[in-house]
Each structure stands twice: as C-alpha cells, then as structure tokens.
C-alpha positions in Angstrom: 50.9 -18.8 -20.3 52.5 -18.8 -16.8 51.2 -20.8 -13.9 50.0 -17.5 -12.2 48.2 -16.4 -15.4 46.6 -19.8 -15.7 45.3 -19.6 -12.0 44.0 -16.1 -12.6 42.1 -17.2 -15.7 40.5 -20.0 -13.7 39.7 -18.1 -10.5 39.6 -14.3 -10.3 40.6 -14.2 -6.6 44.2 -14.6 -7.7 44.0 -11.1 -9.2 44.4 -9.8 -5.6 47.6 -11.8 -5.0 50.5 -9.6 -3.9 48.3 -6.4 -3.9 47.4 -4.1 -1.1 43.7 -4.6 -0.2 41.0 -3.7 2.3 38.9 -6.8 3.3 35.5 -6.5 4.8 34.6 -9.5 6.8 31.2 -11.3 7.4 32.2 -11.7 11.0 34.5 -9.3 12.9 38.1 -10.4 13.5 39.4 -10.5 17.1 42.5 -8.3 17.3 45.6 -10.2 18.4 48.8 -8.5 19.3 52.3 -9.6 20.5 52.7 -12.1 22.1 49.6 -13.6 20.6 47.2 -12.2 23.2 43.8 -10.8 22.2 43.6 -7.0 22.4 41.4 -6.5 25.5 38.6 -3.9 25.7 38.6 -2.3 29.2 36.1 -0.2 31.1 37.0 3.1 32.9 38.4 1.2 35.9 40.7 -0.9 33.6 38.7 -4.1 34.1 38.6 -6.2 30.9 35.1 -6.3 29.5 35.7 -8.0 26.1 38.1 -8.1 23.2 38.6 -5.6 20.4 37.2 -6.7 17.1 37.3 -5.1 13.6 35.0 -5.7 10.7 37.7 -5.1 8.2 41.4 -5.7 7.7 44.0 -4.1 5.4 47.4 -5.3 4.2 49.1 -7.1 1.4 47.0 -10.0 0.2 48.5 -13.5 -0.7 46.1 -15.9 -2.3 46.7 -19.6 -1.8 44.9 -22.7 -3.1 42.7 -24.4 -0.5 41.2 -27.6 -2.1 38.8 -26.4 -4.7 38.7 -22.9 -3.2 41.2 -20.3 -2.1 42.5 -18.9 1.2 43.8 -15.4 1.8 46.8 -14.7 3.9 46.9 -11.0 4.8 50.3 -9.5 5.6 49.8 -6.5 7.9 51.3 -4.7 10.9 50.7 -5.7 14.5 47.6 -3.9 15.8 49.6 -2.9 18.9 50.8 0.6 18.4 53.9 0.0 20.6 55.1 -2.9 18.4 56.6 -2.7 15.0 56.0 -6.4 14.1 54.3 -8.0 11.2 51.2 -10.1 11.5 50.0 -12.7 9.0 46.3 -13.4 9.2 44.7 -16.4 7.4 41.2 -15.8 6.1 39.0 -18.4 4.6 37.3 -17.2 1.4 33.8 -17.6 2.8 34.6 -15.1 5.6 35.2 -12.3 3.0 32.2 -10.1 2.3 34.1 -7.7 0.1 37.7 -7.2 -1.0 39.0 -4.0 -2.5 42.4 -3.2 -4.1 43.8 0.0 -2.5 46.9 2.2 -2.8 50.0 0.7 -1.3 50.6 3.8 0.9 47.3 3.0 2.7 48.8 -0.3 4.1 52.3 0.9 4.8 53.1 1.6 8.5 53.4 5.3 9.3 56.9 6.5 10.0 
C-alpha cells in the first residue's frame, strides 16, 4: 500500500487531494487580489464601504497534514478579472462546511 493510500484509509479528507472541488465555508472568505489587497466593495460614488466576501471557493484541492488533522490548500485563479494569476488559499478543516468534487472544467479559467 502506498503512503497516499495509507493516508486515505486513515482519513477520508485525502480523497479530495488533487481533485477539483467546490468548498462551502462556515464563514465567508474575504476576496484578496493582486497585489494582496482585499477586493473592496464600493457604493455608487466609488467610496469603499466594505470588502467582497464569498461563502464558497472552487479550485484544485491539496490536502496536507496539520497535526492530528488536515489543512486544505486551494489552488485557484485570482479573483481580479484583469489578472491571470494563480492564488493559493489555505483553509483550516474546521472552516469547511461542505466540500464537493466537481468537474475539472468548472475550475479552469475561461479562455
């Protein structure tokens, strides 16, 4: 049995490793874009009134050991539509409400 098969048999979260997923969070994630600034929510006059948050994230999931638990690192595209950069978002397991395996085409950036 390989190391990965051994991990999967001990903790089913590893089943999502390397797969495209949709993650619903217990608390919304604050959108961050290049160069590491929060995505601002603005009123009609352009004045910042808050930050953009999302209750879910999608991307390629990487599962890593974190003590006796696991941590997810989600590989996704920058939320800024003018950037074609990648973003890596670390998510503690207790922040995940639901995780769903989805088709790869749903996480690929549109051409």
